[in-house]
C-alpha positions as CSV (number, residue, x, y, z in Angstrom):
1,M,8.2,-54.1,-185.6
2,W,4.7,-55.0,-184.2
3,I,5.4,-52.8,-181.1
4,D,7.5,-50.0,-182.6
5,G,5.2,-49.5,-185.6
6,R,2.3,-48.7,-183.3
7,K,4.3,-46.4,-181.0
8,G,4.9,-43.5,-183.3
9,Q,1.7,-43.9,-185.4
10,K,-0.3,-40.7,-186.1
11,V,-3.7,-41.2,-187.7
12,Q,-4.7,-38.6,-190.2
13,Q,-8.1,-36.9,-189.7
14,L,-10.6,-37.6,-192.5
15,K,-14.1,-36.3,-193.0
16,S,-15.1,-39.8,-194.2
17,S,-13.6,-43.0,-195.4
18,I,-14.1,-46.7,-196.2
19,W,-12.1,-48.8,-193.8
20,F,-10.6,-52.2,-194.7
21,H,-8.9,-54.3,-192.0
22,F,-6.7,-57.3,-192.7
23,A,-4.7,-59.5,-190.3
24,S,-1.8,-59.9,-192.7
25,L,-0.6,-60.1,-196.3
26,G,-2.6,-63.3,-197.1
27,E,-5.9,-61.7,-195.9
28,F,-5.0,-58.6,-197.9
29,E,-4.7,-60.6,-201.1
30,Q,-7.9,-62.5,-200.1
31,G,-9.9,-59.3,-199.7
32,R,-8.2,-57.4,-202.6
33,P,-11.0,-58.1,-205.2
34,V,-13.5,-56.4,-202.9
35,L,-11.1,-53.6,-202.2
36,E,-10.6,-53.0,-205.9
37,A,-14.3,-53.1,-206.6
38,I,-15.0,-50.7,-203.8
39,K,-12.4,-48.3,-205.2
40,Q,-14.0,-48.5,-208.6
41,Q,-17.6,-48.0,-207.2
42,Y,-16.8,-45.1,-204.9
43,P,-13.7,-43.4,-206.4
44,A,-14.1,-40.2,-204.4
45,Q,-14.2,-41.9,-201.1
46,P,-10.8,-42.2,-199.3
47,V,-9.8,-45.8,-198.3
48,V,-8.0,-46.6,-195.1
49,I,-6.3,-50.0,-194.6
50,T,-5.2,-51.4,-191.3
51,F,-3.1,-54.5,-190.6
52,F,-2.6,-56.5,-187.5
53,S,0.8,-57.9,-188.4
54,P,4.1,-56.4,-189.7
55,S,4.2,-58.9,-192.6
56,G,1.1,-57.3,-194.1
57,Y,1.9,-53.7,-193.1
58,E,5.5,-53.7,-194.4
59,A,4.6,-55.3,-197.7
60,R,1.6,-53.1,-198.5
61,K,2.2,-49.8,-196.6
62,N,2.6,-48.0,-199.9
63,T,-0.2,-49.7,-201.8
64,P,-1.9,-47.4,-204.3
65,L,-5.2,-49.0,-203.3
66,A,-5.3,-47.0,-200.1
67,D,-5.1,-43.3,-199.1
68,A,-3.7,-44.3,-195.7
69,V,-2.3,-47.5,-194.2
70,Y,-1.9,-48.1,-190.5
71,Y,-1.2,-50.8,-187.9
72,L,-4.5,-51.6,-186.1
73,P,-4.1,-49.9,-182.7
74,L,-4.4,-52.2,-179.7
75,D,-8.0,-53.3,-179.0
76,R,-8.9,-50.9,-176.2
77,A,-12.0,-48.8,-175.9
78,A,-10.2,-45.4,-176.0
79,N,-8.0,-46.5,-179.0
80,A,-11.1,-47.7,-180.9
81,R,-13.0,-44.5,-180.2
82,D,-10.1,-42.3,-181.2
83,F,-9.3,-44.3,-184.4
84,V,-12.9,-44.4,-185.6
85,N,-13.4,-40.7,-184.8
86,A,-10.3,-39.9,-186.8
87,I,-11.1,-41.8,-190.0
88,N,-14.9,-41.4,-189.8
89,P,-15.8,-44.6,-191.8
90,V,-19.0,-44.9,-193.7
91,M,-18.5,-48.6,-193.7
92,A,-15.9,-51.1,-192.5
93,V,-14.9,-54.4,-194.2
94,F,-13.0,-57.1,-192.2
95,T,-11.7,-60.3,-193.7
96,K,-12.1,-63.9,-192.6
97,Y,-11.1,-64.3,-188.9
98,E,-10.5,-60.8,-187.6
99,Y,-12.7,-60.0,-184.5
100,W,-11.9,-57.1,-182.2
101,Y,-14.4,-56.3,-179.5
102,H,-13.8,-52.6,-178.9
103,F,-13.5,-51.7,-182.5
104,F,-16.7,-53.7,-183.4
105,N,-18.5,-52.1,-180.4
106,E,-17.4,-48.6,-181.5
107,L,-18.5,-49.1,-185.0
108,H,-21.9,-50.4,-183.7
109,T,-22.2,-47.4,-181.3
110,Q,-21.6,-45.0,-184.2
111,H,-24.0,-46.9,-186.5
112,V,-21.2,-47.7,-189.0
113,P,-22.0,-50.8,-191.1
114,L,-19.5,-53.6,-190.5
115,Y,-19.2,-56.3,-193.1
116,M,-17.3,-59.6,-192.6
117,I,-16.2,-61.1,-195.9
118,S,-14.9,-64.6,-196.7
119,G,-15.9,-65.6,-193.2
120,I,-15.6,-69.2,-192.2
121,F,-16.8,-71.0,-189.1
122,R,-16.1,-74.4,-187.5
123,P,-17.6,-76.1,-184.5
124,G,-14.3,-76.0,-182.6
125,Q,-14.0,-72.2,-182.6
126,V,-14.5,-70.3,-179.4
127,F,-17.8,-68.7,-180.6
128,F,-19.4,-72.1,-180.1
129,K,-17.9,-73.0,-176.7
130,W,-19.7,-72.6,-173.4
131,Y,-17.2,-70.0,-172.4
132,G,-17.4,-68.0,-175.6
133,G,-20.0,-65.5,-174.5
134,L,-17.8,-62.4,-175.3
135,H,-17.0,-63.7,-178.7
136,R,-20.6,-64.4,-179.4
137,K,-21.4,-60.9,-178.4
138,M,-18.9,-59.7,-181.1
139,L,-20.7,-61.7,-183.7
140,K,-23.9,-59.8,-182.9
141,L,-22.1,-56.5,-183.7
142,V,-21.5,-57.4,-187.3
143,T,-24.0,-55.9,-189.8
144,W,-23.7,-58.7,-192.4
145,F,-21.7,-61.8,-192.8
146,F,-20.5,-63.1,-196.2
147,V,-19.4,-66.6,-195.5
148,Q,-17.6,-69.2,-197.6
149,D,-19.9,-72.2,-197.1
150,I,-23.3,-73.5,-195.9
151,N,-21.8,-75.0,-192.8
152,S,-20.7,-71.6,-191.6
153,K,-24.2,-70.3,-192.2
154,H,-25.8,-73.1,-190.2
155,L,-23.4,-72.5,-187.3
156,L,-24.3,-68.8,-187.2
157,H,-28.0,-69.7,-187.5
158,D,-27.7,-72.0,-184.5
159,L,-26.6,-68.9,-182.5
160,G,-29.6,-66.9,-183.8
161,I,-27.6,-65.0,-186.3
162,T,-29.4,-64.8,-189.6
163,N,-27.8,-61.8,-191.3
164,V,-25.7,-64.1,-193.4
165,T,-25.1,-64.7,-197.2
166,I,-23.2,-67.6,-198.6
167,S,-20.9,-65.7,-201.1
168,G,-18.0,-68.1,-201.3
169,D,-14.3,-67.1,-200.9
170,T,-13.0,-64.0,-202.5
171,R,-9.6,-65.7,-202.8
172,F,-10.9,-67.5,-205.8
173,D,-11.6,-64.2,-207.5
174,R,-8.1,-63.0,-206.7
175,V,-6.2,-66.0,-207.9
176,W,-8.3,-66.4,-211.0
177,A,-7.7,-62.8,-212.0
178,N,-4.0,-63.3,-211.4
179,A,-3.9,-66.4,-213.5
180,Q,-5.5,-64.6,-216.4
181,Q,-2.9,-61.8,-216.5
182,P,0.3,-63.0,-214.8
183,K,3.4,-61.0,-214.8
184,E,5.9,-62.5,-217.2
185,L,9.2,-63.6,-215.7
186,P,11.7,-64.1,-218.6
187,Q,14.4,-65.3,-216.2
188,I,12.2,-68.1,-215.1
189,A,11.3,-69.1,-218.6
190,A,15.1,-69.2,-219.4
191,F,15.7,-71.4,-216.4
192,K,12.9,-73.8,-217.3
193,N,14.1,-73.9,-220.9
194,G,11.3,-76.1,-222.1
195,Q,11.7,-78.7,-219.5
196,K,9.2,-79.9,-216.9
197,L,9.2,-77.8,-213.7
198,F,8.3,-78.6,-210.1
199,I,7.7,-75.6,-207.9
200,A,7.7,-75.7,-204.1
201,G,6.2,-72.6,-202.7
202,S,6.1,-71.1,-199.2
203,T,8.2,-73.9,-197.9
204,W,9.5,-74.5,-194.3
205,P,12.5,-76.6,-193.3
206,A,10.4,-79.8,-192.9
207,D,9.1,-79.3,-196.5
208,E,12.6,-78.5,-197.8
209,Q,14.1,-81.7,-196.4
210,L,11.5,-83.7,-198.4
211,I,12.0,-81.7,-201.6
212,A,15.8,-82.2,-201.4
213,G,15.2,-85.9,-201.2
214,L,13.0,-85.8,-204.3
215,I,15.4,-83.7,-206.5
216,T,18.0,-86.4,-206.9
217,Q,15.5,-88.9,-208.2
218,H,14.3,-86.8,-211.1
219,P,17.3,-85.4,-213.1
220,N,15.1,-84.6,-216.1
221,W,13.0,-82.1,-214.1
222,K,13.8,-78.6,-213.1
223,F,13.0,-77.5,-209.5
224,I,12.2,-74.1,-208.0
225,I,12.0,-73.6,-204.2
226,A,10.4,-70.3,-202.9
227,P,10.9,-70.6,-199.1
228,H,8.5,-68.8,-196.7
229,E,11.5,-67.2,-194.9
230,I,14.3,-65.6,-196.9
231,G,16.8,-64.5,-194.2
232,E,20.4,-65.2,-195.1
233,D,20.8,-68.0,-192.7
234,K,17.6,-69.7,-194.0
235,I,18.7,-69.4,-197.6
236,N,22.2,-70.8,-196.8
237,G,20.7,-73.7,-194.8
238,L,18.5,-74.5,-197.8
239,M,21.4,-74.3,-200.2
240,S,23.3,-76.8,-198.1
241,L,20.6,-79.4,-198.8
242,L,20.7,-79.1,-202.6
243,P,23.2,-80.2,-205.3
244,K,25.8,-77.5,-205.1
245,E,27.0,-77.6,-208.7
246,S,23.5,-77.2,-210.2
247,T,21.7,-74.9,-207.7
248,I,21.5,-71.1,-208.1
249,K,19.7,-68.3,-206.3
250,F,17.4,-65.9,-208.1
251,S,19.6,-63.0,-207.0
252,G,22.4,-64.7,-208.9
253,I,20.4,-65.8,-212.0
254,S,22.7,-63.8,-214.3
255,N,25.0,-66.8,-213.7
256,L,22.5,-69.2,-215.1
257,K,24.0,-72.2,-216.8
258,S,22.5,-74.8,-219.1
259,D,22.9,-77.5,-216.4
260,S,21.3,-75.4,-213.6
261,S,18.5,-77.6,-212.4
262,C,17.5,-76.1,-209.1
263,L,16.6,-72.4,-208.4
264,I,16.0,-70.8,-204.9
265,V,13.9,-67.7,-204.9
266,D,15.5,-65.5,-202.3
267,N,12.9,-62.6,-202.5
268,I,9.3,-62.0,-201.6
269,G,6.5,-61.3,-204.0
270,M,7.2,-63.5,-207.1
271,L,5.4,-66.7,-206.1
272,S,2.0,-65.8,-207.5
273,S,3.6,-65.3,-210.9
274,L,6.0,-68.2,-210.7
275,Y,3.3,-70.8,-210.9
276,Q,2.5,-70.0,-214.5
277,Y,5.7,-71.9,-215.4
278,A,5.1,-75.0,-213.3
279,D,3.8,-78.4,-214.1
280,I,3.5,-79.6,-210.5
281,A,3.3,-77.5,-207.3
282,Y,4.2,-78.4,-203.7
283,I,2.7,-76.0,-201.1
284,G,4.5,-75.6,-197.8
285,G,3.4,-75.3,-194.3
286,G,1.6,-78.7,-193.9
287,F,4.0,-80.0,-191.3
288,G,3.5,-76.9,-189.1
289,A,0.6,-74.7,-188.3
290,G,-1.1,-75.4,-191.7
291,I,-0.6,-75.2,-195.4
292,H,-0.2,-71.9,-197.3
293,N,-2.2,-70.9,-200.4
294,T,-3.0,-73.8,-202.7
295,L,-5.3,-71.8,-204.9
296,E,-2.7,-69.6,-206.5
297,A,-1.2,-72.8,-208.1
298,A,-4.5,-74.5,-208.8
299,A,-5.7,-71.5,-210.8
300,F,-2.9,-72.0,-213.3
301,G,-4.0,-75.6,-213.7
302,M,-1.7,-78.0,-212.0
303,P,-1.7,-80.7,-209.4
304,V,-0.9,-79.5,-205.9
305,I,0.9,-81.5,-203.2
306,F,1.1,-80.6,-199.5
307,G,1.7,-81.9,-196.0
308,P,-0.8,-83.5,-193.6
309,K,-2.1,-80.5,-191.8
310,Y,-4.7,-79.1,-194.1
311,S,-8.0,-79.9,-192.3
312,K,-8.7,-76.2,-191.6
313,F,-8.5,-75.3,-195.3
314,K,-11.7,-76.1,-197.2
315,E,-10.2,-75.6,-200.6
316,A,-7.4,-78.1,-199.8
317,E,-10.0,-80.7,-198.7
318,D,-12.0,-80.0,-201.9
319,L,-8.9,-80.5,-204.0
320,V,-8.0,-83.8,-202.3
321,E,-11.6,-85.0,-202.8
322,I,-11.6,-84.3,-206.6
323,N,-8.1,-85.8,-207.1
324,A,-6.4,-82.5,-207.9
325,G,-4.7,-82.2,-204.5
326,F,-2.5,-84.8,-202.8
327,S,-1.5,-84.9,-199.1
328,I,1.7,-86.6,-198.0
329,N,3.2,-87.1,-194.6
330,S,6.7,-88.6,-195.3
331,Q,9.5,-88.8,-197.8
332,D,8.1,-92.1,-199.2
333,G,4.7,-90.4,-199.5
334,L,6.1,-87.5,-201.5
335,N,8.3,-89.8,-203.6
336,S,5.3,-91.9,-204.5
337,V,2.9,-89.1,-205.4
338,A,5.5,-87.0,-207.2
339,S,6.7,-90.0,-209.2
340,M,3.2,-90.9,-210.2
341,L,2.5,-87.3,-211.4
342,M,5.8,-86.9,-213.1
343,N,5.9,-90.2,-214.9
344,D,2.2,-90.4,-215.9
345,E,1.4,-87.5,-218.1
346,A,-2.3,-88.5,-218.5
347,A,-2.7,-88.5,-214.7
348,R,-0.9,-85.2,-214.3
349,H,-3.0,-83.6,-217.1
350,A,-6.3,-84.8,-215.6
351,A,-5.4,-83.4,-212.2
352,A,-4.3,-80.1,-213.7
353,L,-7.6,-79.7,-215.6
354,T,-9.6,-80.6,-212.5
355,A,-7.8,-78.1,-210.4
356,K,-8.3,-75.3,-212.9
357,D,-11.9,-76.1,-213.4
358,Y,-12.5,-76.1,-209.6
359,V,-11.2,-72.6,-209.3
360,A,-13.0,-71.3,-212.4
361,K,-16.3,-72.6,-211.0
362,S,-15.8,-71.0,-207.6
363,V,-15.3,-67.4,-208.6
364,G,-18.0,-64.8,-208.0
365,A,-17.9,-63.9,-204.3
366,T,-16.9,-60.3,-205.0
367,N,-20.0,-59.8,-207.2
368,T,-22.3,-61.2,-204.5
369,I,-20.8,-58.9,-201.9
370,M,-20.8,-55.8,-204.1
371,A,-24.4,-56.3,-205.1
372,Y,-25.4,-56.2,-201.4
373,I,-23.2,-53.1,-200.7
374,K,-24.3,-51.2,-203.7
375,E,-28.0,-51.5,-202.7
376,R,-27.2,-49.9,-199.3
377,H,-24.6,-47.3,-200.0
């Protein structure tokens, strides 16, 4: 899909546009508050969205927030020149990690303002290595950085880059807005049926092994697992781990029984609304490349549990520090943390309030970014 999607792509000629680029679906949701604010501020201006990966493009290729959605062409000088000349952006907004030399250089050459939002930098990144000269050159092509924290600002200042504002992370704005007006899911309410609910979201096989080990210990709780991958083989493999007689799939929820205690979500797109029904959340990915989005669950006010690989995620580190997030690295670790939260209502309630308060106090990045943009456009 990554290759074929780019092969037959024809870019529509526009007199002007505002260009948003996202790596994937997660970054789209992260930058969405700014995208929506831009649409509201400049309603007559066409919006072009590009994605690097199929997971973002396929999920949002028909989004009403854009006039055109494309795969980002390969980062070559001719491709960059042709693409920018076709869409004629008056500004470009890139999110978090996306740095593409030829596209940045073409925007700079054509004097198109380039804004990096929700940027975050760490000493181990290539920008700060002795061999990172080309990457440092890319940083100099950005018009303005809106970064998540003061450490990122200091790292950029060390490189002589001072066009930086600490705005925070726009994901907080997105998850908070979602938590205020979530989509109601009556099937989930019927499944929960007034009982306590443990939701495991964006799980991978290593996570699912642990969750399966936990389920049998807590017969009075309901469990929902929303795996990261929903291919038939993956779902069947997950089903084989769980109690057969009491497990159902969401696609078969019409067969819901009173003793159904475990639900597998075999579709994409429900997770951000699912969390409103949960009492505890487990976030997957922490035994692989890194954990998925902890903030969606935290915004609804609940403790979040995740695996050991979370050091690249500032919000997860923050949640651990304030006792609203809990990292585990084994079955015993999960059993211990989950049992504590499940059996001690006061501890669970305290962690839930702390998580929600953390998100509430962290909103506002979009307003900071928009204040700067409105002054200049």
